[in-house]
All heavy atoms as a GROMACS GRO file, in nm:
protein
  611
    1MET      N    1  -2.047   2.115  -1.516
    1MET     CA    2  -1.905   2.097  -1.495
    1MET      C    3  -1.876   2.050  -1.353
    1MET      O    4  -1.788   1.971  -1.333
    1MET     CB    5  -1.834   2.229  -1.526
    1MET     CG    6  -1.685   2.220  -1.518
    1MET     SD    7  -1.628   2.113  -1.651
    1MET     CE    8  -1.456   2.132  -1.635
    2ARG      N    9  -1.951   2.101  -1.256
    2ARG     CA   10  -1.929   2.059  -1.117
    2ARG      C   11  -1.961   1.911  -1.098
    2ARG      O   12  -1.893   1.842  -1.024
    2ARG     CB   13  -2.014   2.141  -1.023
    2ARG     CG   14  -1.962   2.279  -1.000
    2ARG     CD   15  -2.044   2.349  -0.896
    2ARG     NE   16  -1.991   2.482  -0.872
    2ARG     CZ   17  -2.049   2.569  -0.793
    2ARG    NH1   18  -2.162   2.539  -0.733
    2ARG    NH2   19  -1.996   2.687  -0.775
    3LYS      N   20  -2.066   1.864  -1.166
    3LYS     CA   21  -2.102   1.723  -1.154
    3LYS      C   22  -1.990   1.634  -1.208
    3LYS      O   23  -1.957   1.532  -1.150
    3LYS     CB   24  -2.231   1.693  -1.230
    3LYS     CG   25  -2.354   1.741  -1.161
    3LYS     CD   26  -2.478   1.700  -1.236
    3LYS     CE   27  -2.602   1.752  -1.168
    3LYS     NZ   28  -2.724   1.711  -1.238
    4PHE      N   29  -1.931   1.674  -1.320
    4PHE     CA   30  -1.822   1.598  -1.378
    4PHE      C   31  -1.703   1.592  -1.283
    4PHE      O   32  -1.644   1.486  -1.262
    4PHE     CB   33  -1.778   1.658  -1.513
    4PHE     CG   34  -1.660   1.587  -1.571
    4PHE    CD1   35  -1.674   1.463  -1.630
    4PHE    CD2   36  -1.534   1.645  -1.565
    4PHE    CE1   37  -1.564   1.397  -1.682
    4PHE    CE2   38  -1.424   1.581  -1.617
    4PHE     CZ   39  -1.439   1.456  -1.677
    5ALA      N   40  -1.668   1.705  -1.223
    5ALA     CA   41  -1.555   1.709  -1.129
    5ALA      C   42  -1.583   1.621  -1.008
    5ALA      O   43  -1.494   1.550  -0.960
    5ALA     CB   44  -1.528   1.853  -1.087
    6LEU      N   45  -1.704   1.625  -0.958
    6LEU     CA   46  -1.741   1.543  -0.843
    6LEU      C   47  -1.734   1.394  -0.877
    6LEU      O   48  -1.680   1.314  -0.800
    6LEU     CB   49  -1.880   1.579  -0.794
    6LEU     CG   50  -1.932   1.502  -0.673
    6LEU    CD1   51  -1.840   1.522  -0.554
    6LEU    CD2   52  -2.073   1.543  -0.640
    7ILE      N   53  -1.784   1.356  -0.992
    7ILE     CA   54  -1.780   1.216  -1.035
    7ILE      C   55  -1.636   1.171  -1.054
    7ILE      O   56  -1.599   1.061  -1.011
    7ILE     CB   57  -1.863   1.197  -1.164
    7ILE    CG1   58  -2.011   1.213  -1.132
    7ILE    CG2   59  -1.836   1.061  -1.226
    7ILE    CD1   60  -2.101   1.219  -1.253
    8ALA      N   61  -1.554   1.253  -1.114
    8ALA     CA   62  -1.412   1.219  -1.133
    8ALA      C   63  -1.342   1.200  -0.999
    8ALA      O   64  -1.265   1.105  -0.980
    8ALA     CB   65  -1.343   1.327  -1.215
    9LEU      N   66  -1.368   1.287  -0.904
    9LEU     CA   67  -1.310   1.275  -0.771
    9LEU      C   68  -1.354   1.147  -0.702
    9LEU      O   69  -1.272   1.075  -0.643
    9LEU     CB   70  -1.347   1.396  -0.686
    9LEU     CG   71  -1.295   1.395  -0.542
    9LEU    CD1   72  -1.142   1.398  -0.542
    9LEU    CD2   73  -1.351   1.512  -0.466
   10LEU      N   74  -1.480   1.115  -0.709
   10LEU     CA   75  -1.531   0.992  -0.647
   10LEU      C   76  -1.470   0.867  -0.711
   10LEU      O   77  -1.442   0.770  -0.642
   10LEU     CB   78  -1.684   0.988  -0.655
   10LEU     CG   79  -1.757   1.087  -0.566
   10LEU    CD1   80  -1.907   1.083  -0.595
   10LEU    CD2   81  -1.730   1.060  -0.420
   11MET      N   82  -1.449   0.871  -0.840
   11MET     CA   83  -1.388   0.756  -0.908
   11MET      C   84  -1.244   0.735  -0.861
   11MET      O   85  -1.201   0.622  -0.841
   11MET     CB   86  -1.394   0.774  -1.059
   11MET     CG   87  -1.533   0.758  -1.116
   11MET     SD   88  -1.541   0.790  -1.292
   11MET     CE   89  -1.438   0.660  -1.355
   12LEU      N   90  -1.170   0.842  -0.843
   12LEU     CA   91  -1.033   0.830  -0.796
   12LEU      C   92  -1.027   0.779  -0.653
   12LEU      O   93  -0.944   0.696  -0.619
   12LEU     CB   94  -0.959   0.963  -0.807
   12LEU     CG   95  -0.928   1.009  -0.948
   12LEU    CD1   96  -0.861   1.146  -0.946
   12LEU    CD2   97  -0.843   0.907  -1.021
   13VAL      N   98  -1.115   0.827  -0.568
   13VAL     CA   99  -1.120   0.780  -0.430
   13VAL      C  100  -1.155   0.633  -0.426
   13VAL      O  101  -1.102   0.557  -0.345
   13VAL     CB  102  -1.220   0.864  -0.348
   13VAL    CG1  103  -1.243   0.804  -0.212
   13VAL    CG2  104  -1.170   1.006  -0.335
   14ALA      N  105  -1.240   0.588  -0.515
   14ALA     CA  106  -1.281   0.448  -0.518
   14ALA      C  107  -1.170   0.356  -0.564
   14ALA      O  108  -1.180   0.235  -0.548
   14ALA     CB  109  -1.403   0.433  -0.608
   15CYS      N  110  -1.062   0.410  -0.617
   15CYS     CA  111  -0.952   0.328  -0.668
   15CYS      C  112  -0.841   0.310  -0.566
   15CYS      O  113  -0.727   0.281  -0.600
   15CYS     CB  114  -0.896   0.389  -0.796
   15CYS     SG  115  -1.014   0.386  -0.932
   16THR      N  116  -0.872   0.331  -0.438
   16THR     CA  117  -0.775   0.309  -0.332
   16THR      C  118  -0.832   0.211  -0.230
   16THR      O  119  -0.953   0.196  -0.219
   16THR     CB  120  -0.739   0.441  -0.259
   16THR    OG1  121  -0.854   0.490  -0.191
   16THR    CG2  122  -0.687   0.545  -0.357
   17ARG      N  123  -0.743   0.146  -0.158
   17ARG     CA  124  -0.782   0.056  -0.050
   17ARG      C  125  -0.693   0.087   0.069
   17ARG      O  126  -0.586   0.027   0.085
   17ARG     CB  127  -0.766  -0.090  -0.092
   17ARG     CG  128  -0.867  -0.134  -0.195
   17ARG     CD  129  -0.843  -0.275  -0.235
   17ARG     NE  130  -0.937  -0.362  -0.166
   17ARG     CZ  131  -0.944  -0.492  -0.187
   17ARG    NH1  132  -0.861  -0.550  -0.271
   17ARG    NH2  133  -1.032  -0.564  -0.124
   18ASP      N  134  -0.735   0.181   0.151
   18ASP     CA  135  -0.650   0.229   0.259
   18ASP      C  136  -0.611   0.120   0.358
   18ASP      O  137  -0.494   0.107   0.393
   18ASP     CB  138  -0.720   0.344   0.333
   18ASP     CG  139  -0.730   0.469   0.248
   18ASP    OD1  140  -0.663   0.477   0.144
   18ASP    OD2  141  -0.806   0.559   0.287
   19ASN      N  142  -0.706   0.041   0.404
   19ASN     CA  143  -0.675  -0.062   0.504
   19ASN      C  144  -0.579  -0.167   0.450
   19ASN      O  145  -0.486  -0.209   0.519
   19ASN     CB  146  -0.803  -0.129   0.554
   19ASN     CG  147  -0.888  -0.035   0.636
   19ASN    OD1  148  -0.839   0.060   0.695
   19ASN    ND2  149  -1.017  -0.059   0.637
   20THR      N  150  -0.598  -0.209   0.327
   20THR     CA  151  -0.508  -0.306   0.264
   20THR      C  152  -0.369  -0.248   0.253
   20THR      O  153  -0.269  -0.316   0.281
   20THR     CB  154  -0.561  -0.346   0.125
   20THR    OG1  155  -0.690  -0.405   0.140
   20THR    CG2  156  -0.468  -0.442   0.055
   21ALA      N  157  -0.360  -0.122   0.211
   21ALA     CA  158  -0.230  -0.057   0.195
   21ALA      C  159  -0.157  -0.046   0.329
   21ALA      O  160  -0.037  -0.077   0.338
   21ALA     CB  161  -0.247   0.080   0.132
   22ILE      N  162  -0.226  -0.003   0.431
   22ILE     CA  163  -0.163   0.012   0.562
   22ILE      C  164  -0.112  -0.121   0.613
   22ILE      O  165   0.002  -0.131   0.661
   22ILE     CB  166  -0.261   0.076   0.662
   22ILE    CG1  167  -0.286   0.223   0.623
   22ILE    CG2  168  -0.209   0.067   0.805
   22ILE    CD1  169  -0.399   0.290   0.698
   23ARG      N  170  -0.192  -0.226   0.602
   23ARG     CA  171  -0.148  -0.359   0.648
   23ARG      C  172  -0.026  -0.408   0.569
   23ARG      O  173   0.068  -0.464   0.626
   23ARG     CB  174  -0.262  -0.460   0.635
   23ARG     CG  175  -0.366  -0.447   0.745
   23ARG     CD  176  -0.459  -0.567   0.749
   23ARG     NE  177  -0.523  -0.594   0.621
   23ARG     CZ  178  -0.640  -0.547   0.582
   23ARG    NH1  179  -0.708  -0.468   0.663
   23ARG    NH2  180  -0.691  -0.578   0.465
   24ALA      N  181  -0.024  -0.385   0.438
   24ALA     CA  182   0.087  -0.430   0.354
   24ALA      C  183   0.216  -0.356   0.389
   24ALA      O  184   0.322  -0.417   0.398
   24ALA     CB  185   0.053  -0.410   0.207
   25VAL      N  186   0.206  -0.226   0.411
   25VAL     CA  187   0.325  -0.147   0.446
   25VAL      C  188   0.376  -0.185   0.585
   25VAL      O  189   0.497  -0.202   0.606
   25VAL     CB  190   0.295   0.004   0.436
   25VAL    CG1  191   0.412   0.087   0.486
   25VAL    CG2  192   0.261   0.042   0.292
   26GLU      N  193   0.286  -0.201   0.680
   26GLU     CA  194   0.327  -0.243   0.815
   26GLU      C  195   0.391  -0.381   0.813
   26GLU      O  196   0.484  -0.407   0.890
   26GLU     CB  197   0.208  -0.238   0.910
   26GLU     CG  198   0.166  -0.097   0.946
   26GLU     CD  199   0.042  -0.090   1.032
   26GLU    OE1  200  -0.035  -0.191   1.038
   26GLU    OE2  201   0.019   0.016   1.093
   27ALA      N  202   0.346  -0.469   0.726
   27ALA     CA  203   0.404  -0.603   0.715
   27ALA      C  204   0.549  -0.597   0.666
   27ALA      O  205   0.626  -0.690   0.689
   27ALA     CB  206   0.321  -0.690   0.621
   28GLN      N  207   0.586  -0.487   0.601
   28GLN     CA  208   0.723  -0.467   0.555
   28GLN      C  209   0.811  -0.406   0.664
   28GLN      O  210   0.927  -0.374   0.640
   28GLN     CB  211   0.725  -0.377   0.432
   28GLN     CG  212   0.653  -0.434   0.313
   28GLN     CD  213   0.721  -0.559   0.261
   28GLN    OE1  214   0.843  -0.563   0.247
   28GLN    NE2  215   0.644  -0.661   0.234
   29GLY      N  216   0.756  -0.387   0.784
   29GLY     CA  217   0.832  -0.337   0.897
   29GLY      C  218   0.832  -0.186   0.911
   29GLY      O  219   0.907  -0.131   0.991
   30MET      N  220   0.748  -0.118   0.837
   30MET     CA  221   0.740   0.028   0.847
   30MET      C  222   0.634   0.069   0.948
   30MET      O  223   0.542  -0.007   0.976
   30MET     CB  224   0.711   0.088   0.710
   30MET     CG  225   0.824   0.067   0.612
   30MET     SD  226   0.789   0.138   0.453
   30MET     CE  227   0.822  -0.003   0.347
   31THR      N  228   0.650   0.189   1.003
   31THR     CA  229   0.558   0.238   1.105
   31THR      C  230   0.505   0.376   1.065
   31THR      O  231   0.552   0.435   0.968
   31THR     CB  232   0.629   0.250   1.241
   31THR    OG1  233   0.739   0.340   1.228
   31THR    CG2  234   0.680   0.115   1.290
   32ASP      N  235   0.412   0.427   1.144
   32ASP     CA  236   0.354   0.560   1.124
   32ASP      C  237   0.306   0.576   0.979
   32ASP      O  238   0.338   0.673   0.911
   32ASP     CB  239   0.457   0.666   1.160
   32ASP     CG  240   0.393   0.803   1.182
   32ASP    OD1  241   0.272   0.808   1.211
   32ASP    OD2  242   0.464   0.904   1.167
   33VAL      N  243   0.227   0.480   0.935
   33VAL     CA  244   0.182   0.474   0.796
   33VAL      C  245   0.059   0.562   0.775
   33VAL      O  246  -0.036   0.556   0.851
   33VAL     CB  247   0.147   0.328   0.756
   33VAL    CG1  248   0.105   0.322   0.610
   33VAL    CG2  249   0.263   0.236   0.783
   34HIS      N  250   0.064   0.645   0.670
   34HIS     CA  251  -0.047   0.731   0.631
   34HIS      C  252  -0.068   0.715   0.482
   34HIS      O  253   0.027   0.723   0.404
   34HIS     CB  254  -0.017   0.878   0.662
   34HIS     CG  255   0.012   0.904   0.805
   34HIS    ND1  256  -0.087   0.912   0.900
   34HIS    CD2  257   0.129   0.923   0.869
   34HIS    CE1  258  -0.031   0.935   1.017
   34HIS    NE2  259   0.100   0.942   1.001
   35THR      N  260  -0.192   0.693   0.441
   35THR     CA  261  -0.220   0.686   0.298
   35THR      C  262  -0.236   0.827   0.242
   35THR      O  263  -0.280   0.918   0.312
   35THR     CB  264  -0.346   0.602   0.270
   35THR    OG1  265  -0.457   0.660   0.339
   35THR    CG2  266  -0.326   0.457   0.312
   36THR      N  267  -0.200   0.842   0.114
   36THR     CA  268  -0.204   0.975   0.052
   36THR      C  269  -0.299   0.979  -0.068
   36THR      O  270  -0.297   1.073  -0.144
   36THR     CB  271  -0.064   1.018   0.006
   36THR    OG1  272  -0.012   0.920  -0.085
   36THR    CG2  273   0.030   1.032   0.125
   37GLY      N  274  -0.381   0.875  -0.083
   37GLY     CA  275  -0.480   0.875  -0.190
   37GLY      C  276  -0.432   0.803  -0.315
   37GLY      O  277  -0.332   0.733  -0.316
   38TYR      N  278  -0.505   0.824  -0.421
   38TYR     CA  279  -0.480   0.757  -0.549
   38TYR      C  280  -0.350   0.805  -0.611
   38TYR      O  281  -0.322   0.924  -0.613
   38TYR     CB  282  -0.596   0.784  -0.644
   38TYR     CG  283  -0.581   0.719  -0.779
   38TYR    CD1  284  -0.602   0.583  -0.794
   38TYR    CD2  285  -0.544   0.793  -0.891
   38TYR    CE1  286  -0.589   0.523  -0.917
   38TYR    CE2  287  -0.530   0.734  -1.014
   38TYR     CZ  288  -0.552   0.598  -1.027
   38TYR     OH  289  -0.538   0.538  -1.149
   39ARG      N  290  -0.269   0.709  -0.661
   39ARG     CA  291  -0.146   0.742  -0.733
   39ARG      C  292  -0.162   0.696  -0.877
   39ARG      O  293  -0.187   0.578  -0.903
   39ARG     CB  294  -0.027   0.668  -0.672
   39ARG     CG  295   0.015   0.718  -0.536
   39ARG     CD  296   0.121   0.826  -0.544
   39ARG     NE  297   0.235   0.790  -0.621
   39ARG     CZ  298   0.352   0.750  -0.570
   39ARG    NH1  299   0.368   0.743  -0.440
   39ARG    NH2  300   0.452   0.719  -0.648
   40VAL      N  301  -0.148   0.787  -0.970
   40VAL     CA  302  -0.167   0.756  -1.111
   40VAL      C  303  -0.058   0.661  -1.161
   40VAL      O  304  -0.086   0.563  -1.230
   40VAL     CB  305  -0.166   0.885  -1.196
   40VAL    CG1  306  -0.175   0.853  -1.344
   40VAL    CG2  307  -0.278   0.976  -1.154
   41PHE      N  308   0.066   0.688  -1.123
   41PHE     CA  309   0.178   0.608  -1.172
   41PHE      C  310   0.233   0.517  -1.063
   41PHE      O  311   0.218   0.543  -0.946
   41PHE     CB  312   0.289   0.700  -1.223
   41PHE     CG  313   0.244   0.791  -1.334
   41PHE    CD1  314   0.225   0.925  -1.311
   41PHE    CD2  315   0.219   0.741  -1.460
   41PHE    CE1  316   0.183   1.009  -1.412
   41PHE    CE2  317   0.177   0.823  -1.562
   41PHE     CZ  318   0.158   0.958  -1.538
   42GLY      N  319   0.298   0.410  -1.104
   42GLY     CA  320   0.364   0.322  -1.009
   42GLY      C  321   0.310   0.180  -1.007
   42GLY      O  322   0.374   0.091  -0.953
   43CYS      N  323   0.193   0.158  -1.064
   43CYS     CA  324   0.133   0.025  -1.063
   43CYS      C  325   0.110  -0.023  -1.206
   43CYS      O  326   0.107   0.056  -1.299
   43CYS     CB  327   0.000   0.026  -0.989
   43CYS     SG  328   0.014   0.063  -0.813
   44SER      N  329   0.090  -0.151  -1.218
   44SER     CA  330   0.060  -0.213  -1.347
   44SER      C  331  -0.084  -0.183  -1.387
   44SER      O  332  -0.169  -0.156  -1.302
   44SER     CB  333   0.078  -0.364  -1.335
   44SER     OG  334   0.016  -0.433  -1.440
   45GLU      N  335  -0.112  -0.192  -1.514
   45GLU     CA  336  -0.251  -0.174  -1.560
   45GLU      C  337  -0.340  -0.288  -1.512
   45GLU      O  338  -0.462  -0.277  -1.514
   45GLU     CB  339  -0.257  -0.161  -1.711
   45GLU     CG  340  -0.210  -0.284  -1.785
   45GLU     CD  341  -0.210  -0.265  -1.936
   45GLU    OE1  342  -0.177  -0.156  -1.983
   45GLU    OE2  343  -0.242  -0.363  -2.005
   46ASP      N  344  -0.280  -0.398  -1.467
   46ASP     CA  345  -0.356  -0.511  -1.414
   46ASP      C  346  -0.402  -0.488  -1.269
   46ASP      O  347  -0.482  -0.564  -1.217
   46ASP     CB  348  -0.274  -0.639  -1.420
   46ASP     CG  349  -0.242  -0.680  -1.562
   46ASP    OD1  350  -0.322  -0.649  -1.652
   46ASP    OD2  351  -0.136  -0.742  -1.583
   47ASP      N  352  -0.346  -0.386  -1.203
   47ASP     CA  353  -0.384  -0.356  -1.065
   47ASP      C  354  -0.509  -0.269  -1.064
   47ASP      O  355  -0.520  -0.173  -1.139
   47ASP     CB  356  -0.270  -0.282  -0.994
   47ASP     CG  357  -0.149  -0.371  -0.975
   47ASP    OD1  358  -0.166  -0.484  -0.926
   47ASP    OD2  359  -0.038  -0.328  -1.009
   48ASP      N  360  -0.603  -0.305  -0.976
   48ASP     CA  361  -0.728  -0.231  -0.965
   48ASP      C  362  -0.717  -0.112  -0.870
   48ASP      O  363  -0.790  -0.015  -0.884
   48ASP     CB  364  -0.840  -0.323  -0.916
   48ASP     CG  365  -0.865  -0.438  -1.010
   48ASP    OD1  366  -0.881  -0.412  -1.131
   48ASP    OD2  367  -0.867  -0.554  -0.963
   49PHE      N  368  -0.628  -0.120  -0.771
   49PHE     CA  369  -0.615  -0.017  -0.669
   49PHE      C  370  -0.471   0.033  -0.663
   49PHE      O  371  -0.379  -0.047  -0.662
   49PHE     CB  372  -0.658  -0.070  -0.532
   49PHE     CG  373  -0.798  -0.125  -0.533
   49PHE    CD1  374  -0.820  -0.262  -0.541
   49PHE    CD2  375  -0.907  -0.040  -0.528
   49PHE    CE1  376  -0.949  -0.313  -0.543
   49PHE    CE2  377  -1.036  -0.090  -0.530
   49PHE     CZ  378  -1.057  -0.227  -0.538
   50HIS      N  379  -0.453   0.165  -0.657
   50HIS     CA  380  -0.322   0.228  -0.652
   50HIS      C  381  -0.326   0.326  -0.535
   50HIS      O  382  -0.373   0.438  -0.549
   50HIS     CB  383  -0.294   0.308  -0.778
   50HIS     CG  384  -0.315   0.234  -0.906
   50HIS    ND1  385  -0.271   0.283  -1.026
   50HIS    CD2  386  -0.373   0.115  -0.936
   50HIS    CE1  387  -0.302   0.200  -1.123
   50HIS    NE2  388  -0.366   0.097  -1.070
   51THR      N  389  -0.275   0.286  -0.419
   51THR     CA  390  -0.285   0.368  -0.299
   51THR      C  391  -0.148   0.420  -0.259
   51THR      O  392  -0.060   0.342  -0.224
   51THR     CB  393  -0.346   0.288  -0.183
   51THR    OG1  394  -0.468   0.228  -0.227
   51THR    CG2  395  -0.373   0.376  -0.064
   52GLY      N  396  -0.130   0.552  -0.261
   52GLY     CA  397  -0.005   0.612  -0.218
   52GLY      C  398   0.007   0.609  -0.067
   52GLY      O  399  -0.093   0.604   0.005
   53PHE      N  400   0.131   0.614  -0.017
   53PHE     CA  401   0.152   0.615   0.127
   53PHE      C  402   0.279   0.690   0.164
   53PHE      O  403   0.368   0.710   0.082
   53PHE     CB  404   0.159   0.471   0.182
   53PHE     CG  405   0.285   0.399   0.146
   53PHE    CD1  406   0.398   0.406   0.227
   53PHE    CD2  407   0.292   0.322   0.031
   53PHE    CE1  408   0.515   0.339   0.192
   53PHE    CE2  409   0.408   0.255  -0.004
   53PHE     CZ  410   0.520   0.264   0.077
   54GLU      N  411   0.285   0.729   0.291
   54GLU     CA  412   0.404   0.782   0.356
   54GLU      C  413   0.420   0.701   0.484
   54GLU      O  414   0.321   0.668   0.550
   54GLU     CB  415   0.389   0.929   0.392
   54GLU     CG  416   0.377   1.020   0.272
   54GLU     CD  417   0.356   1.166   0.312
   54GLU    OE1  418   0.319   1.192   0.430
   54GLU    OE2  419   0.373   1.251   0.226
   55ALA      N  420   0.546   0.669   0.520
   55ALA     CA  421   0.570   0.591   0.641
   55ALA      C  422   0.713   0.617   0.689
   55ALA      O  423   0.788   0.693   0.626
   55ALA     CB  424   0.552   0.443   0.612
   56LYS      N  425   0.748   0.554   0.800
   56LYS     CA  426   0.885   0.559   0.851
   56LYS      C  427   0.943   0.419   0.845
   56LYS      O  428   0.878   0.322   0.885
   56LYS     CB  429   0.887   0.611   0.994
   56LYS     CG  430   0.852   0.758   1.002
   56LYS     CD  431   0.868   0.811   1.141
   56LYS     CE  432   0.831   0.958   1.144
   56LYS     NZ  433   0.838   1.012   1.279
   57ASP      N  434   1.067   0.409   0.795
   57ASP     CA  435   1.131   0.278   0.789
   57ASP      C  436   1.189   0.242   0.926
   57ASP      O  437   1.172   0.317   1.023
   57ASP     CB  438   1.236   0.272   0.678
   57ASP     CG  439   1.357   0.362   0.703
   57ASP    OD1  440   1.370   0.419   0.813
   57ASP    OD2  441   1.440   0.374   0.611
   58SER      N  442   1.260   0.132   0.936
   58SER     CA  443   1.312   0.084   1.064
   58SER      C  444   1.415   0.179   1.125
   58SER      O  445   1.440   0.174   1.244
   58SER     CB  446   1.373  -0.055   1.047
   58SER     OG  447   1.480  -0.050   0.954
   59ARG      N  448   1.474   0.266   1.044
   59ARG     CA  449   1.571   0.364   1.094
   59ARG      C  450   1.507   0.500   1.122
   59ARG      O  451   1.576   0.594   1.156
   59ARG     CB  452   1.684   0.381   0.994
   59ARG     CG  453   1.767   0.258   0.977
   59ARG     CD  454   1.880   0.284   0.883
   59ARG     NE  455   1.962   0.165   0.869
   59ARG     CZ  456   2.065   0.157   0.789
   59ARG    NH1  457   2.098   0.259   0.713
   59ARG    NH2  458   2.134   0.046   0.781
   60GLY      N  459   1.377   0.510   1.104
   60GLY     CA  460   1.306   0.634   1.130
   60GLY      C  461   1.305   0.732   1.015
   60GLY      O  462   1.261   0.845   1.030
   61ARG      N  463   1.353   0.690   0.898
   61ARG     CA  464   1.355   0.777   0.780
   61ARG      C  465   1.220   0.775   0.711
   61ARG      O  466   1.153   0.672   0.705
   61ARG     CB  467   1.462   0.733   0.682
   61ARG     CG  468   1.603   0.743   0.738
   61ARG     CD  469   1.702   0.690   0.640
   61ARG     NE  470   1.676   0.547   0.620
   61ARG     CZ  471   1.760   0.464   0.561
   61ARG    NH1  472   1.874   0.507   0.512
   61ARG    NH2  473   1.730   0.336   0.548
   62LYS      N  474   1.182   0.890   0.652
   62LYS     CA  475   1.055   0.900   0.579
   62LYS      C  476   1.066   0.823   0.448
   62LYS      O  477   1.164   0.836   0.375
   62LYS     CB  478   1.022   1.046   0.551
   62LYS     CG  479   0.892   1.065   0.477
   62LYS     CD  480   0.865   1.211   0.451
   62LYS     CE  481   0.741   1.226   0.364
   62LYS     NZ  482   0.714   1.366   0.333
   63VAL      N  483   0.964   0.743   0.420
   63VAL     CA  484   0.957   0.663   0.298
   63VAL      C  485   0.823   0.693   0.231
   63VAL      O  486   0.722   0.706   0.298
   63VAL     CB  487   0.965   0.512   0.332
   63VAL    CG1  488   0.948   0.428   0.208
   63VAL    CG2  489   1.094   0.480   0.402
   64THR      N  490   0.824   0.704   0.099
   64THR     CA  491   0.700   0.720   0.024
   64THR      C  492   0.692   0.611  -0.081
   64THR      O  493   0.794   0.554  -0.121
   64THR     CB  494   0.690   0.857  -0.045
   64THR    OG1  495   0.798   0.871  -0.138
   64THR    CG2  496   0.694   0.971   0.056
   65GLY      N  497   0.572   0.582  -0.125
   65GLY     CA  498   0.556   0.480  -0.228
   65GLY      C  499   0.410   0.458  -0.260
   65GLY      O  500   0.325   0.541  -0.230
   66VAL      N  501   0.385   0.343  -0.322
   66VAL     CA  502   0.250   0.308  -0.363
   66VAL      C  503   0.227   0.160  -0.335
   66VAL      O  504   0.319   0.079  -0.347
   66VAL     CB  505   0.226   0.341  -0.512
   66VAL    CG1  506   0.319   0.264  -0.603
   66VAL    CG2  507   0.082   0.320  -0.552
   67VAL      N  508   0.105   0.127  -0.293
   67VAL     CA  509   0.065  -0.012  -0.276
   67VAL      C  510  -0.029  -0.046  -0.390
   67VAL      O  511  -0.132   0.020  -0.408
   67VAL     CB  512  -0.003  -0.036  -0.140
   67VAL    CG1  513  -0.050  -0.181  -0.129
   67VAL    CG2  514   0.092  -0.001  -0.026
   68CYS      N  515   0.008  -0.148  -0.467
   68CYS     CA  516  -0.072  -0.192  -0.582
   68CYS      C  517  -0.144  -0.319  -0.543
   68CYS      O  518  -0.083  -0.411  -0.488
   68CYS     CB  519   0.020  -0.218  -0.701
   68CYS     SG  520   0.129  -0.079  -0.740
   69SER      N  521  -0.273  -0.324  -0.570
   69SER     CA  522  -0.351  -0.443  -0.534
   69SER      C  523  -0.467  -0.460  -0.630
   69SER      O  524  -0.496  -0.372  -0.711
   69SER     CB  525  -0.401  -0.435  -0.390
   69SER     OG  526  -0.482  -0.322  -0.370
   70GLY      N  527  -0.531  -0.576  -0.621
   70GLY     CA  528  -0.644  -0.605  -0.708
   70GLY      C  529  -0.749  -0.684  -0.635
   70GLY      O  530  -0.731  -0.724  -0.519
   71TRP      N  531  -0.860  -0.708  -0.704
   71TRP     CA  532  -0.971  -0.781  -0.643
   71TRP      C  533  -0.934  -0.923  -0.604
   71TRP      O  534  -0.969  -0.970  -0.498
   71TRP     CB  535  -1.090  -0.786  -0.738
   71TRP     CG  536  -1.156  -0.654  -0.755
   71TRP    CD1  537  -1.151  -0.574  -0.865
   71TRP    CD2  538  -1.235  -0.584  -0.660
   71TRP    NE1  539  -1.222  -0.458  -0.845
   71TRP    CE2  540  -1.275  -0.462  -0.719
   71TRP    CE3  541  -1.276  -0.611  -0.531
   71TRP    CZ2  542  -1.354  -0.369  -0.653
   71TRP    CZ3  543  -1.355  -0.518  -0.465
   71TRP    CH2  544  -1.393  -0.400  -0.526
   72LEU      N  545  -0.864  -0.994  -0.690
   72LEU     CA  546  -0.835  -1.135  -0.665
   72LEU      C  547  -0.686  -1.161  -0.649
   72LEU      O  548  -0.636  -1.267  -0.684
   72LEU     CB  549  -0.890  -1.220  -0.780
   72LEU     CG  550  -1.042  -1.211  -0.800
   72LEU    CD1  551  -1.085  -1.286  -0.924
   72LEU    CD2  552  -1.116  -1.263  -0.677
   73LYS      N  553  -0.613  -1.064  -0.596
   73LYS     CA  554  -0.469  -1.081  -0.576
   73LYS      C  555  -0.426  -1.007  -0.450
   73LYS      O  556  -0.501  -0.927  -0.396
   73LYS     CB  557  -0.390  -1.033  -0.697
   73LYS     CG  558  -0.410  -0.887  -0.732
   73LYS     CD  559  -0.330  -0.847  -0.852
   73LYS     CE  560  -0.211  -0.767  -0.806
   73LYS     NZ  561  -0.121  -0.722  -0.906
   74GLY      N  562  -0.305  -1.031  -0.408
   74GLY     CA  563  -0.252  -0.965  -0.290
   74GLY      C  564  -0.208  -0.823  -0.321
   74GLY      O  565  -0.239  -0.766  -0.426
   75ALA      N  566  -0.131  -0.767  -0.228
   75ALA     CA  567  -0.083  -0.630  -0.242
   75ALA      C  568   0.068  -0.629  -0.260
   75ALA      O  569   0.139  -0.708  -0.198
   75ALA     CB  570  -0.121  -0.549  -0.119
   76THR      N  571   0.116  -0.539  -0.343
   76THR     CA  572   0.259  -0.521  -0.366
   76THR      C  573   0.296  -0.380  -0.321
   76THR      O  574   0.235  -0.283  -0.363
   76THR     CB  575   0.292  -0.536  -0.517
   76THR    OG1  576   0.247  -0.664  -0.560
   76THR    CG2  577   0.440  -0.522  -0.541
   77VAL      N  578   0.399  -0.371  -0.237
   77VAL     CA  579   0.447  -0.241  -0.189
   77VAL      C  580   0.563  -0.198  -0.277
   77VAL      O  581   0.660  -0.272  -0.295
   77VAL     CB  582   0.494  -0.249  -0.041
   77VAL    CG1  583   0.549  -0.116   0.003
   77VAL    CG2  584   0.381  -0.296   0.048
   78ARG      N  585   0.552  -0.079  -0.334
   78ARG     CA  586   0.658  -0.024  -0.419
   78ARG      C  587   0.705   0.107  -0.358
   78ARG      O  588   0.629   0.199  -0.337
   78ARG     CB  589   0.607  -0.002  -0.560
   78ARG     CG  590   0.568  -0.133  -0.626
   78ARG     CD  591   0.527  -0.115  -0.768
   78ARG     NE  592   0.491  -0.246  -0.823
   78ARG     CZ  593   0.454  -0.267  -0.947
   78ARG    NH1  594   0.448  -0.164  -1.031
   78ARG    NH2  595   0.425  -0.386  -0.989
   79ILE      N  596   0.835   0.112  -0.329
   79ILE     CA  597   0.896   0.228  -0.268
   79ILE      C  598   0.945   0.323  -0.377
   79ILE      O  599   1.004   0.280  -0.475
   79ILE     CB  600   1.016   0.186  -0.179
   79ILE    CG1  601   0.975   0.079  -0.078
   79ILE    CG2  602   1.080   0.305  -0.112
   79ILE    CD1  603   0.878   0.124   0.025
   80ASP      N  604   0.924   0.454  -0.357
   80ASP     CA  605   0.974   0.554  -0.453
   80ASP      C  606   1.125   0.562  -0.449
   80ASP      O  607   1.189   0.538  -0.353
   80ASP     CB  608   0.917   0.693  -0.422
   80ASP     CG  609   0.768   0.700  -0.452
   80ASP    OD1  610   0.718   0.620  -0.533
   80ASP    OD2  611   0.701   0.786  -0.392
   0.00000   0.00000   0.00000
């Protein structure tokens, strides 16, 4: 059972792209960006990576969302 849990955890971690997510969120003018790991919901089934994030918008308010990306496509920032 422990092996299964470890494999499942590794698979979820592998479905995020932290650097891509941070760059995409910063390109939208947000600051203090932190990734929060894999997000199950919020992206299309065509997206390979679903990376959650927390950041501050231009007014200093906390924003959360998900960055959806794929192997051969760019990244889309979706705000909650």
